[in-house]
Structure formats: C-alpha cells, structure tokens
C-alpha positions as CSV (number, residue, x, y, z in Angstrom):
1,X,60.7,5.0,-163.9
2,X,59.6,5.0,-160.3
3,X,57.7,7.8,-158.6
4,X,59.6,10.7,-157.3
5,X,59.2,9.8,-153.6
6,X,61.4,6.7,-154.0
7,X,64.4,9.0,-154.6
8,X,63.8,11.5,-151.8
9,X,66.9,12.2,-149.8
10,X,66.1,12.0,-146.1
11,X,68.2,13.8,-143.5
12,X,71.2,11.7,-142.3
13,X,70.4,9.3,-139.5
14,X,72.7,7.5,-137.1
15,X,74.8,5.1,-139.2
16,X,74.9,1.4,-139.1
17,X,78.2,0.6,-137.4
18,X,81.1,1.2,-139.9
19,X,83.3,-1.3,-138.0
20,X,85.6,-3.3,-140.3
21,X,84.9,-6.6,-138.6
22,X,82.0,-8.4,-140.3
23,X,80.7,-9.8,-137.1
24,X,80.3,-6.3,-135.7
25,X,78.5,-5.1,-138.8
26,X,76.0,-8.0,-138.3
27,X,75.5,-7.7,-134.6
28,X,75.6,-4.1,-133.5
29,X,72.1,-2.4,-133.6
30,X,72.0,1.0,-135.2
31,X,71.5,2.8,-131.9
32,X,74.8,1.3,-130.6
33,X,76.9,2.6,-133.4
34,X,78.7,5.3,-131.5
35,X,82.3,4.3,-131.9
36,X,84.3,6.1,-134.5
37,X,86.9,3.8,-136.1
38,X,90.1,5.4,-137.5
39,X,89.3,3.9,-140.9
40,X,86.1,2.4,-142.0
41,X,86.2,0.0,-144.9
42,X,82.9,-0.4,-146.6
43,X,83.0,0.1,-150.4
44,X,79.9,0.9,-152.3
45,X,80.7,-0.2,-155.9
46,X,77.5,1.2,-157.5
47,X,76.3,4.8,-157.0
48,X,75.2,7.5,-159.4
49,X,75.2,11.3,-159.6
50,X,72.3,11.5,-162.0
51,X,69.3,13.6,-161.2
52,X,66.6,11.0,-161.5
53,X,63.8,13.2,-160.1
54,X,63.2,16.9,-159.2
55,X,63.6,16.0,-155.5
56,X,67.3,15.6,-156.0
57,X,69.6,18.7,-156.1
58,X,69.8,20.5,-159.4
59,X,73.6,20.8,-159.7
60,X,76.2,18.1,-160.0
61,X,78.2,19.8,-157.2
62,X,75.2,19.5,-154.8
63,X,74.6,15.9,-155.6
64,X,78.3,15.2,-155.1
65,X,78.1,16.8,-151.6
66,X,74.9,14.8,-150.9
67,X,76.6,11.5,-151.8
68,X,79.6,12.3,-149.6
69,X,77.2,13.1,-146.7
70,X,75.5,9.7,-147.1
71,X,78.9,8.0,-147.1
72,X,80.0,9.8,-143.9
73,X,76.7,9.1,-142.2
74,X,76.9,5.4,-142.9
75,X,80.5,4.5,-142.7
76,X,81.2,4.1,-146.4
77,X,84.9,4.6,-147.0
78,X,84.9,4.6,-150.8
79,X,82.3,4.6,-153.6
80,X,82.3,4.2,-157.4
81,X,80.1,6.6,-159.4
82,X,78.7,5.1,-162.6
83,X,77.9,7.4,-165.5
84,X,75.0,6.8,-167.9
85,X,74.4,5.5,-171.4
86,X,72.9,8.9,-172.2
87,X,74.1,12.5,-171.6
88,X,71.4,15.0,-170.7
89,X,71.2,18.0,-168.3
90,X,70.3,15.5,-165.6
91,X,72.8,12.8,-166.6
92,X,76.3,14.3,-166.7
93,X,78.9,12.9,-169.1
94,X,81.9,11.0,-167.8
95,X,84.1,14.0,-168.5
96,X,81.9,16.2,-166.4
97,X,81.8,13.7,-163.5
98,X,85.6,13.4,-163.6
99,X,85.9,17.1,-163.4
100,X,83.5,17.4,-160.6
101,X,85.2,14.7,-158.5
102,X,88.8,16.0,-159.2
103,X,90.8,15.6,-156.0
104,X,88.1,13.5,-154.2
105,X,90.1,10.5,-153.1
106,X,87.0,8.7,-151.8
107,X,85.2,8.5,-155.1
108,X,86.1,6.7,-158.3
109,X,84.4,6.8,-161.7
110,X,83.0,4.1,-164.0
111,X,82.5,5.3,-167.5
112,X,79.1,4.5,-169.1
113,X,79.5,3.2,-172.6
114,X,77.0,4.6,-175.1
115,X,76.4,1.8,-177.6
116,X,74.5,4.1,-179.9
117,X,77.7,6.2,-180.3
118,X,80.3,3.5,-179.7
119,X,82.6,4.3,-182.7
120,X,82.8,8.0,-181.7
121,X,83.3,7.3,-178.0
122,X,86.0,4.5,-178.2
123,X,89.0,6.9,-178.6
124,X,87.8,9.0,-175.6
125,X,87.3,5.9,-173.5
126,X,90.9,4.8,-174.3
127,X,92.2,8.2,-173.3
128,X,90.3,8.2,-170.0
129,X,91.6,4.7,-169.3
130,X,95.2,5.7,-170.1
131,X,94.9,8.5,-167.5
132,X,93.9,5.8,-164.9
133,X,91.1,8.0,-163.7
134,X,88.4,5.5,-164.8
135,X,88.1,2.3,-162.8
136,X,85.7,0.3,-165.1
137,X,83.4,0.5,-168.1
138,X,79.6,0.1,-167.9
139,X,77.2,-1.4,-170.4
140,X,73.4,-0.9,-170.3
141,X,71.8,-3.7,-172.3
142,X,68.0,-3.5,-172.0
143,X,68.2,0.3,-171.6
144,X,69.8,0.3,-175.0
145,X,68.7,-2.3,-177.6
146,X,71.7,-4.5,-178.1
147,X,73.0,-8.0,-177.2
148,X,76.2,-8.4,-175.3
149,X,77.5,-10.8,-178.0
150,X,77.1,-8.1,-180.7
151,X,80.4,-7.9,-182.6
152,X,80.5,-4.1,-182.2
153,X,81.2,-4.6,-178.5
154,X,84.4,-6.6,-178.9
155,X,86.6,-3.5,-178.8
156,X,85.1,-2.6,-175.5
157,X,86.0,-6.0,-174.0
158,X,89.5,-5.9,-175.5
159,X,90.0,-2.3,-174.2
160,X,89.0,-3.4,-170.7
161,X,91.4,-6.4,-170.8
162,X,94.2,-4.1,-172.1
163,X,93.8,-1.7,-169.1
164,X,92.9,-4.5,-166.6
165,X,89.6,-2.9,-165.7
166,X,86.3,-4.8,-165.4
167,X,83.2,-4.3,-167.6
168,X,80.1,-3.7,-165.5
169,X,76.9,-4.9,-167.1
170,X,73.3,-4.0,-166.2
171,X,71.4,-7.3,-165.7
172,X,67.8,-7.9,-164.7
173,X,64.9,-5.5,-164.2
174,X,65.1,-2.1,-165.9
175,X,62.2,-0.5,-164.0
176,X,61.3,1.1,-167.3
177,X,58.4,-0.4,-169.3
178,X,59.8,1.1,-172.5
179,X,62.9,-1.1,-172.4
180,X,63.6,-4.7,-173.5
181,X,64.4,-6.6,-170.3
182,X,65.2,-9.9,-172.2
183,X,68.3,-8.1,-173.4
184,X,69.4,-7.8,-169.8
185,X,69.2,-11.5,-168.8
186,X,72.2,-12.6,-166.9
187,X,72.7,-15.7,-169.0
188,X,73.9,-13.5,-171.8
189,X,76.9,-12.6,-169.6
190,X,78.0,-16.3,-169.8
191,X,78.5,-16.0,-173.6
192,X,80.9,-13.1,-173.4
193,X,82.7,-14.3,-170.3
194,X,83.5,-17.6,-172.1
195,X,84.7,-15.8,-175.2
196,X,86.7,-13.1,-173.4
197,X,88.5,-14.9,-170.5
198,X,91.0,-12.1,-170.1
199,X,88.2,-9.6,-169.3
200,X,86.5,-9.4,-165.9
201,X,82.8,-8.8,-165.9
202,X,80.5,-7.6,-163.1
203,X,76.8,-8.4,-163.2
204,X,75.1,-5.4,-161.7
205,X,72.1,-6.3,-159.5
206,X,73.1,-10.0,-160.0
207,X,70.4,-10.4,-162.6
208,X,67.4,-9.6,-160.3
209,X,64.9,-11.3,-160.5
210,X,66.9,-14.1,-162.2
211,X,69.2,-14.6,-159.3
212,X,69.7,-18.3,-159.7
213,X,70.5,-17.9,-163.4
214,X,73.1,-15.3,-162.3
215,X,74.3,-17.8,-159.7
216,X,75.2,-20.3,-162.3
217,X,77.1,-17.7,-164.4
218,X,79.1,-16.7,-161.3
219,X,79.8,-20.3,-160.3
220,X,81.1,-21.5,-163.6
221,X,83.1,-18.4,-164.8
222,X,86.2,-17.4,-162.9
223,X,86.1,-13.9,-164.6
224,X,82.5,-13.0,-163.5
225,X,81.5,-11.2,-160.3
226,X,78.3,-9.6,-159.1
227,X,77.1,-6.6,-157.2
228,X,74.0,-6.6,-155.1
229,X,72.8,-3.1,-155.9
230,X,69.4,-1.8,-156.9
231,X,67.1,-4.5,-155.5
232,X,64.6,-1.9,-154.2
233,X,63.5,1.7,-154.8
234,X,64.2,3.8,-151.7
235,X,64.1,1.8,-148.5
236,X,63.5,-2.0,-148.2
237,X,60.0,-2.8,-147.1
238,X,59.6,-5.8,-144.7
239,X,57.9,-8.3,-147.1
240,X,60.1,-7.6,-150.0
241,X,63.2,-7.6,-147.8
242,X,62.4,-11.1,-146.5
243,X,62.0,-12.2,-150.1
244,X,65.3,-10.8,-151.2
245,X,67.2,-12.1,-148.1
246,X,66.0,-15.6,-149.0
247,X,66.8,-15.3,-152.7
248,X,70.3,-13.9,-152.1
249,X,71.1,-16.5,-149.4
250,X,70.2,-19.1,-152.0
251,X,72.6,-17.6,-154.5
252,X,75.4,-17.4,-151.9
253,X,74.9,-21.0,-151.0
254,X,74.9,-22.1,-154.6
255,X,78.0,-20.1,-155.7
256,X,79.8,-21.0,-152.4
257,X,82.7,-18.6,-153.1
258,X,83.4,-15.7,-150.8
259,X,85.2,-13.8,-153.6
260,X,82.3,-13.3,-155.9
261,X,79.9,-10.7,-154.5
262,X,80.3,-6.9,-153.9
263,X,78.3,-4.4,-151.9
264,X,76.5,-1.8,-153.9
265,X,73.4,0.3,-153.4
266,X,72.5,2.1,-156.6
267,X,72.3,5.3,-154.6
268,X,70.3,7.6,-154.9
269,X,67.8,5.0,-156.2
270,X,68.3,2.8,-153.1
271,X,69.1,4.0,-149.6
272,X,72.5,3.3,-148.0
273,X,71.3,2.7,-144.5
274,X,68.5,0.4,-145.6
275,X,71.0,-1.6,-147.7
276,X,73.4,-2.0,-144.9
277,X,70.6,-3.3,-142.7
278,X,69.6,-5.7,-145.4
279,X,73.2,-7.0,-145.7
280,X,73.2,-7.5,-141.9
281,X,70.3,-10.0,-142.2
282,X,72.1,-12.3,-144.7
283,X,73.3,-15.7,-143.7
284,X,77.0,-15.1,-144.5
285,X,80.2,-16.4,-143.0
286,X,82.7,-13.8,-141.7
287,X,84.8,-14.4,-144.8
288,X,81.8,-13.9,-147.1
289,X,80.8,-10.8,-145.3
290,X,84.2,-9.3,-145.4
291,X,84.5,-10.0,-149.1
292,X,81.1,-8.5,-149.8
293,X,81.6,-5.3,-147.9
294,X,85.0,-4.3,-149.3
295,X,87.6,-6.9,-150.0
296,X,86.2,-8.2,-153.4
297,X,85.6,-4.7,-154.7
298,X,89.1,-3.7,-153.8
299,X,90.5,-6.6,-155.7
300,X,88.2,-6.5,-158.8
301,X,88.5,-2.8,-159.3
302,X,92.2,-2.5,-158.3
303,X,91.6,-0.3,-155.3
304,X,94.2,0.2,-152.6
305,X,92.6,-0.7,-149.3
306,X,94.0,-2.4,-146.2
307,X,92.1,-4.2,-143.5
308,X,91.9,-2.9,-140.0
309,X,89.8,-4.9,-137.5
310,X,88.5,-3.2,-134.4
311,X,87.0,-4.9,-131.4
312,X,83.7,-4.0,-129.8
313,X,85.4,-2.0,-127.0
314,X,87.2,0.1,-129.6
315,X,90.6,-1.5,-129.0
C-alpha cells in the first residue's frame, strides 16, 4: 500500500466547473468556475468508503460526509461506492454501507464479491440485487488469488445477467507487493466476456499499465466497458500526468467508440479535483467527453440521469 500522505484529505478548493457541456469542462479554468448550474451531471463510478490510512476519519458516517463534501466541491452529481473483498473494522461490509447510505439519493453501492467466501455470500448477493439497492458486483482478481475463468465464478456472472447489472473487475496494478498482478491482466476479461455475452463487464482502471491490451478487449467486445479510475495516488504529478494523458489518448483513438469509457477517481485514493483536471487535458471529441463524464455510466449502471446543457453565460 502507499504511504499515508497519499490519502490525506485536503480542505475543499474551488471546483473545476461542473457544467454539463463537455466543451465548458475542458475550457473553463478552475478560477472561473463561479456559475452554479441547476443540475450538474458528472458521475464518479468508482469511489470507496474504506479507511485506508489513519489520516481518514475513523467512522463510516464521517467518511460518508467527507465524500459528499468532495462531490459538492467538484460538481459531482452522483457516485458509486464500491465495497471490498474483505470485511474489517476499516473496510465495512456491503450491508453496513447500504445502511449508512440509506436515503442518500446521490450515492449508489457496488457489492464487493469475496471469492474466498463465495458459496456463503451468493444468497446474500441475490437478496441485495432483488432489493435493487446494489448497482453492480465487483471482483478483485490479484488482490484475491483467482482467475476470472474459474468455474466457481459462473454463478456471479449469471446473477449479474439475471438482474441486468454489470460486473466490475479490478484490472492492472494492485499497488500491493504481496498480491499477484498477473491475475489482474485485462486480457483475462476477454475470456469471460466471450463466454458470457449476456453479462456486462467493466474493467476498472482500464488495465493500467496495460492500457493497449485493455483497448483491444474494449474494441472487440460489445459487453465490455472501462473506467479510468485509480491511475495515481493522491494528486497527479506533472510528468506522470503527461504519460497517462498520452496513454489514454492512444486507447481512446484505438477503441474509437464514445460509449466505452466512464469517469471514476478511486477516491479517497485519488483526488477528485486532480482527476477532473486530468480529464480536461485529454484529446476527446464532445461526444466522447460527454460519454466519459456521465452518459456511459448512466447507461451501463442503469441510472436515471437527463442531460441539461448550459452556456458560458449561464443561460
């Protein structure tokens, strides 16, 4: 894991403009973001309420409040909270997160699937999906020692298809030297995407650092999507940001489909403001940017969002 300072929650700063028009998001400097639109549509499809370091608040309620403050500060209308493959005092269960977010219409929950306890957890996952309170399931290959093609996971894929929710999959770097990163290679997603065409899959972190392998999986499989979360710890630093802008631009050009990518941060691991500034530097068409910021997540996760475009003068 990274050092604690990477997760430090800084005081809210003026937000990158939460305008719904992609061109405004790209062009307005942070200091000019003084307009308050009636409804901002930026969806962060990848956040957590885990306490990764002692710098984060001790209680789930405090971390919930901190996430909402970050969303308000940076114009994020809706976010998905992903629970873990493990349950500890610092990693609350899906049940606990659902209870904590009860009545919060701006946050949805993605249930982490514990492969080590899959047989015991499947009935509970079915129950939560039946209640429509869970928007997706999440697998953590690499963090847990399994391959996506393991026969034990077929019930998970079938369950997701039955309830028309996607399966989010950790792909790429695990940050943890004690894990098996080869198990998180994005090419493994291709195998299950081909076998389970009725199930939608989301490659979290688009396989970073194997972005071009992920690009081919996105390009060839109509049921595979990607989120761009977790590229950095804390804030983007200039040299690494230039590297990742180039790599993601290459992926976008190869895939050439505005309906494939979704905005995500991995908060509190990565900063929301820094991520929005990173997105503003990408070479995207208006359609690609619009899809990235909210439209694709609304479609893939079945969220009810409508577009409202505002002009620079607030009209």
